[in-house]
C-alpha positions in Angstrom: 116.6 96.7 27.6 120.4 96.5 28.3 122.0 99.0 30.6 124.0 101.7 28.9 127.7 101.9 29.8 128.7 104.7 32.1 130.1 107.7 30.2 133.9 108.2 30.6 135.6 111.5 30.9 137.1 112.8 27.7 140.9 112.9 27.6 142.7 115.5 25.6 143.9 114.1 22.3 147.5 115.2 22.9 149.2 115.7 26.2 152.4 116.6 24.4 152.9 120.0 26.1 152.6 118.4 29.5 155.1 115.7 28.5 157.5 118.3 27.2 157.4 120.4 30.4 157.9 117.3 32.5 161.0 116.4 30.3 162.4 119.9 30.7 161.9 119.8 34.5 163.9 116.6 34.7 166.7 117.9 32.5 167.0 121.1 34.6 167.1 119.0 37.8 169.8 116.8 36.2 171.9 119.7 35.2 171.6 121.4 38.5 172.6 118.2 40.3 175.6 117.8 38.1 176.6 121.4 38.6 176.3 121.1 42.4 178.2 117.8 42.5 181.5 117.9 44.4 183.2 116.4 41.4 182.0 119.1 38.9 184.5 121.5 37.5 184.0 125.1 36.5 183.2 125.5 32.8 185.8 127.3 30.7 184.5 130.6 29.3 183.7 130.4 25.6 185.5 133.5 24.5 188.9 132.5 25.9 191.7 133.0 23.4 193.7 130.0 24.7 190.8 127.8 23.9 190.9 128.9 20.2 194.6 128.1 20.1 193.9 124.6 21.3 191.6 124.1 18.3 194.3 125.1 15.7 196.1 122.0 14.4 197.8 123.5 11.3 199.7 126.7 10.8 199.7 128.1 7.3 203.0 129.7 6.3 
């Protein structure tokens, strides 16, 4: 009789969750590194009125 192959450990069908958490970890590290860079600038606050004025290109009379 031939020898039977050694049984292998079963792998999870999808390791998607682990892949996603790894991706998120890399993104967070990348963003933190960019923020801590000596060349980074402070982000302008979103509710600034001057920023909305920059977006206006036409003035209706």
